[in-house]
N, C-alpha and C positions, 0 to 999 in steps of 0.2 A: 632849268634847262642848264644856265651855265656849268650848275653844279657837279650835276651826271657828265654832259663832259668833260667836265676837269678831272673827274672818277675815273673816268673810261684812262683817258691819258696817262693818269699817275699809276693807274693798272700793268698800262704796257709798261712802262717804262721800268718797273719794277718787276718783269715776267723774265722768268729767267732760259737763257737760251739755251734751252735740252729740247731733245729732240719732238719733235712731232707723231706724239700717238697717233694709230690707226686701230679705233675700239671697233672700227664698222667701217664698209664699202665707202670709197671717195665718194661712189655716186651717192651715196646714202645726203650728201650735202649737196646734191641737187633739191630737193624736197622743198616747198616752202615755207613749212610748217614740221620743221624736227625737235622731236625729246631724245634728253640723252638724262638717263637715271643712273643712281649709282650710290654705294656708298659712299660715308664723308670719308673724305680723305683721299677719294681715287684719281683725282684731278681734273674732276668736269670742270672748273672755271678755266685753272690752266688750256686746257683742250679749247674751251670758244673762242677767250682773249687770245690762243695764239691761231688761231682760225680768220677772225676779226682784223689781226694784224698782217695776215700773208694773203686775203683776199678780199677785205673789202673796203670802199676808202675810211679813211680813219679823218672824217669833218663832220658836216652836221647830218649827212644821211645815217649815221650809224651810233647807233643809241645803246651802250649798255647800263641795265639796271638790275640792280641787288636788290630783290623784296624783303629780305632781311633789315637792309635800311634802317633807320629813327623814323624817316621820310613818309612810307607807309605806314608809320602806328593812326596817319589821321588823312595822308594826300591819298588821292583819287589815282591808280592803276590808268584807268582808262582816259582820266581828265591828261595827263602826261604824256600818253599815248596818241591821244588825238593834237594837241601842243604839236607833238611833234612832226607828227605827219604832213601839218598845215603847213610848215616849218619847208618841207621837202625832206621830210626823212623817210626810208624807204628799209635800213634793214636796224633789225629790233634784236637784241638780247636779253632775256629774261632768264635770271640767276637766281636759284633757291628760292625755286616759286610757290614750293609746300608749305612755306611761311607767312604765305600771304595768304587772307580768308578768300574763298568761294575762287582759289585760283582757274581753275578749269573753265568757270563758266567766265570768268575775266578774257582770258586768254583766246577762247574759244569767240569772243564777241570782236576783241583785234580784230580775229582771225576774217571775221566775217564783213566786219565795218570798214576793214582800212585794206580793200583790192590793192592800195598803193604801193603798201609794203609788200616788197621784192622778197623778202624772206627772215622769220619768225622764228631763233631758235629758242627753247627753254630748259633747263635744268633742274632737277630736283633729284631730291634723295630717293632710294631704292624702296621706300615704302612706301612711294605715290604709283596705284595701279589706275589706267587710265577707266577700263572697265568697268571701277565705282564710281567714279569722276561722278558731278553731276553735272553737267554738261557732258554730252554727246564729244569730246574729241577725236574717236576710236577713227571716223571714217574722214578724219581732216588731217591728222597726225603721224608721221613716221618714228617709231619709238626707237631708241637703242638704249642697252643695258652697257655701263661702262665699269669693266672688273677692274680691278689693282694692279700693278704690273703683275705678266708674266715670268717667267725664268729665262726666256727668249727677250724679252724687253727687258730687264735688268740686265742681261750682256750686254745692250747696246748703248744703257745709259754710264755701263763701268768701263765697257772696255771701243766704244765705238763702233763695232762690227755690226750691222743691220743683217742680220740671218732673217732666214724671210718664214711663214708660218708653216706651220705643216697639218694635213689630212691627218683625222686618224688613219684612216685607211692603208695611206703613203706610207706615214710612219712606219706599222707595223706590217706590211712589204718591206722597205727598206731602210730599216734601224740600222742594219751594218753599215751601209753606205751612209746615211745621215748624219750618222755616229761620226763617223773615218772625215767627212767634211768639215766639222765641227772640231775635233780635236785636233786637225791640221792648223787649225788659226788658233784658238785658247784650251786650255786646260778646263773643262766646264766642271770638275768636279774643286777645283780648286776655289770657287766662284759658290757651288751651291749651299755648304752649312751657308755662307751670309744669306746669301738669299733666304732659306727658312726662317734666318735669324732677323732680321731686317729689309728684304727688297720689296715688299707687297705693294707699301702703300710711297707714293716716291717722292716725300717728303721729307723720305733719309737722308735726300742728297744734302738739306739742310742744318743737319748734327744728327750726327751716330750716333752720339753719345747720349743723348734726350730723347732718341729715339721712340724708347718703349714707354717713356713717362707720357711722349704726346700722344702712342696708339690709349694709352689709361686715358687719357684728358678726352680724347676723339670720342671713348667706350660712355666717359659720361656722359658727355654731349647729346651722344644718339638716345642713350637712358632719357636723361633732363629735359632735354630742350625738342628733339627732333621726334621723339615715341608722344611725350609730354601734350605735343602740338596737333601731329597727327591720329595719335591713337584715345590718347585722353587719358594717357598712364597718369595713377596719382602719387604723390609723393611717398609712401608706403607701398607702395606696387614697385616702383623703383627700386626701393633701397633689396626688393625679392629680388628684382631682376638681376642687380650685380653680384645677391648671394648666390644666385645658378649660375652665370659665370664664372666665377670663381669656382666651385664646385666640379663644373667641367671641363674646366682648365685643367685643376689637378686631378683630373684623370683621363685614362688614353679613351680612345674611343671606344663608347658601349652599346649594346640594347636596353634603354631606361627602364629601371622598374616604376614606373610614372609614380604610383602611390606612395611608394618610402623615399621619392625623390621631393614628392609634394609636402609630405608628412614633415621631408628633414627642414625643411624653407620655410612652412607654416603656410601654406596657400591650398587653397584647393586641387581635386584633380585639376578638374576642366580649368581651370584658370590656369593652373603650370600648362596645361596644351596650348592654349590660346598664348602663351609667353612664348613659348617654344616658337611658333609658328611667329612671332610677333617680332622676336629674335634673327628668327629666319629671314625675314623679309626686309629686317637691317643690316644684315649679312656680315654676324657676329656669330650665327652658327649653321654650322650646314646640318643637314636631317637626310637622312635615308629611307628611303622602303621598299617592302619587298614587289611591291606592285605601285609605283610610280605614279598611274593613272587616276584623275579623280578623290586624288586628295582630299578629305573633310579635314577643317578644324577642329575637329573630339579624335583625330584618327592620329593612333599612340607611331609615332616612327622607330624602325626598326635599329637604328641605330644613329647616334649623334654626333656631330666633331663642334669642335670652332671653328670656323668658316676658313681659316686658313691660319701655317705653322707658326708666324708674327701674334696674333694672340697670345699662345702657349708663351711664349716667351714673356709677355708684356704681362698676364694677370695669375700666371702661376705664380705659387709660392715655393714653390720645390722643383729641381731638376725635371724635367719634360725627358719621358721615356722616346727616343727617337725611332722607335717602330711607328709608332703616334703622328709623329712628328712628318713622317716617309706619305703614313695612309691619306694624314690630313695635304699633304701638296699634292697628292693625286688626283683623290674629290676634287678639291678648289681647281686645280687647273683644267679638269676636265670638264665640270660642271659650267662650265663658262659656255662650253658649246654643243653639249651632249646631254644625251637623258642619262639617267644613272640611278640603278637600283642595287637592291640588297637583295643577293643569293644567298639559296640554303646552302651550298656548299663553298663558296669561293669570298672573296673579300668585295669585286664589285662585278656587276655586270653592266655594258656600255651598250647604250642604245640599240638591247635587246637584242644583243648576237654577241656580245665581243665578253669572254670570261677573263680577270684577273685578280693575281695571287700576288702580294704587296711583300719584301723581302731584302735581306738583304745580300749578300754577293752568295752566300751557301744555299740560297734558297736552295728548295728540292724541286723538281721537275714538275708541272702536274699529272697526271692521271694518263697515260697513253690514248684511252679512247677519245681525251678529248684536245689533243695538242693541236689540232685543226682550227679550234676556236679557244683555247684558253692560252695565256700567259704569264708571263711572272715578269714582273715591272722590279729589276732590283735596284738595289744600292748600288754605291763605292763601286761600280763597275765603266770600263770609257765605253767600251764595243758590249753587244750582245751576240747572241749568238741562238740560232734561228728560233723557237720562243723567249728567250730569254732579253729580255731591253732594256736600257740602262733608264733608272726609274728618272734621271734628269731630262732627258730625251721629250717625256710627257711634258716637259713645259715649253714646247715650242709650239705647243698648239693653237696659240694666239699671238 
């Protein structure tokens, strides 16, 4: 037990003094059992440690356990927690739960058997889904997904200015005034290109020079460690997943020819379909469908992206098309809060009602008969006009 209290203090001592992100409403922290999942590198561990530092007693009442610690290769989580509670423990943080066998059963039993615990917070990979967990945690847990940094959050790190998030309806109605408010304080276009290159994962603050190398290493860890552990991916399949990612990184977002792509990376068609879904769950790929409701594992996506623009810079062996980066940015920022579909005559359909085209500042306006619900998200403009909205402003949605 003393070892883990030491680990918590060590982690807190090395915790960066960065801004406290708010990936979900403050009221979410009021629940007794809180789950936070998200892709590797988005800052889940930093978030829960910042919460502990700011709101929990940093004494024997609070215990932080990272379940990838070598102790749990043979040590019992339930036994350790029982001992913690006997000694007056009240607040439990479980990090990297997906690395512990039968984690959902253990968390359920801890929750049920120790009512003395006032709060249990656990984090895990974006791959984990409560609905498929062996134990029924869905009735007990409030689950939140933590995305990478939005452009708004990136600006807060870079400039110290805490702009408020904007919902999509307000953004479309008031985009001229909203853009003016931002431009009076900073020049967002001076930062936008850097965000596309290295702004999604908070660890860019540590060392920008080696940021893309770190992204590559994290992609390998997701495939070789996380997916191997949670999905049982074999070594030979791991190499094919990497090859698939590198192919997609060198291509603009496209409607995939599944048979041709499967032949190119030498796997069966159904295996490729499953691989695309797995990489989407791992937040390495973005998939779009004409009808996103009731998507099945063997359903062919209508368009495939890398999940965010930084991945193109990290994985591609050639210059990335600017249009690809802009479409990927729009997809990434909106999918965190809204349902996105692939319409027949535009680039995006959001929440079944808003049509969008993505383009440069000379992009033509959409057809007159669709101007009431169709918009152009334009790059390289500071302010919009009528149904033309600055692309960067869609980075203020969370």
